[in-house]
C-alpha positions as CSV (number, residue, x, y, z in Angstrom):
1,M,-5.5,-74.3,3.4
2,R,-8.3,-72.2,3.4
3,E,-8.6,-68.4,4.4
4,E,-9.7,-69.0,7.9
5,G,-7.2,-71.3,8.8
6,L,-4.4,-69.1,6.8
7,L,-5.3,-66.3,9.6
8,N,-5.7,-69.1,12.7
9,D,-2.6,-70.4,11.5
10,A,-0.7,-66.7,11.8
11,F,-2.3,-65.8,14.9
12,N,-1.1,-69.2,16.3
13,K,2.6,-68.3,15.2
14,V,2.6,-64.7,17.1
15,K,0.9,-66.8,20.3
16,D,3.4,-69.2,20.3
17,G,6.3,-66.7,20.0
18,S,7.6,-68.1,16.1
19,I,7.0,-64.5,15.1
20,E,6.8,-61.1,16.5
21,A,5.1,-57.8,15.6
22,R,8.6,-55.9,15.6
23,W,9.4,-58.5,12.5
24,L,6.5,-57.8,10.4
25,L,6.2,-53.9,11.1
26,N,9.4,-52.7,12.4
27,Q,8.7,-48.8,14.0
28,A,12.3,-47.7,12.1
29,G,10.2,-48.5,8.8
30,F,8.2,-45.1,9.9
31,N,10.9,-43.2,10.7
32,F,11.3,-41.1,7.7
33,E,9.7,-38.0,6.0
34,D,5.6,-38.5,5.6
35,S,6.1,-38.1,1.9
36,H,8.1,-41.7,1.8
37,P,6.2,-44.3,0.0
38,V,4.4,-46.9,2.2
39,S,4.9,-50.5,1.4
40,A,2.4,-53.1,0.6
41,T,3.6,-55.0,4.0
42,Q,3.0,-51.6,5.9
43,R,-0.3,-50.9,4.4
44,A,-1.4,-55.0,5.3
45,C,0.1,-54.9,8.6
46,I,-1.5,-51.8,9.7
47,A,-5.0,-52.6,8.1
48,F,-4.8,-56.2,10.3
49,A,-4.1,-54.2,13.2
50,I,-7.0,-51.7,12.6
51,A,-9.5,-54.7,11.9
52,A,-8.6,-56.2,15.2
53,A,-8.5,-53.3,17.2
54,T,-11.8,-52.1,15.9
55,K,-13.3,-55.1,16.4
56,A,-12.2,-55.5,19.7
57,S,-13.0,-52.2,21.1
58,D,-16.5,-52.5,19.7
59,P,-17.4,-56.5,19.6
60,S,-21.1,-55.7,18.6
61,H,-19.8,-54.2,15.3
62,G,-17.3,-55.7,12.6
63,P,-14.0,-54.1,12.0
64,N,-13.9,-50.4,10.9
65,E,-14.0,-50.9,7.2
66,K,-13.6,-47.3,6.7
67,L,-10.4,-47.2,8.3
68,I,-8.7,-50.5,7.0
69,E,-9.8,-49.3,3.1
70,E,-8.2,-46.0,3.9
71,A,-4.8,-47.8,5.1
72,M,-5.0,-49.9,2.1
73,A,-5.2,-47.0,-0.1
74,A,-2.2,-45.2,1.7
75,K,0.5,-44.2,-0.5
76,N,3.1,-42.3,1.9
77,L,3.9,-42.6,5.4
78,G,2.0,-39.6,6.3
79,E,-1.4,-40.9,5.0
80,I,-1.1,-44.0,6.8
81,K,0.0,-42.0,10.3
82,A,-3.6,-40.2,9.8
83,V,-5.2,-43.4,9.4
84,I,-3.6,-44.7,12.5
85,S,-4.6,-41.4,14.2
86,K,-8.4,-41.6,13.8
87,L,-8.5,-44.7,15.8
88,P,-10.0,-44.7,19.4
89,D,-7.6,-44.6,22.4
């Protein structure tokens, strides 16, 4: 399976209900102090959500690479929350 196929397969699993966001990124994982380390899964899920959200909010441009890079570099929950707060409403 190629990269794009992998992503399409993942989208299809979400669409058909085989997997839910709660399973990938449960809010309970964020109910710690801001200094709590962020996991690779949390970084990846937030980065993906930022990619989808920023592309959808401005289809004429690509996803916001700067915010995605910040999410991927986050070391703790405070840093990841700061990145999320930069997203437009």
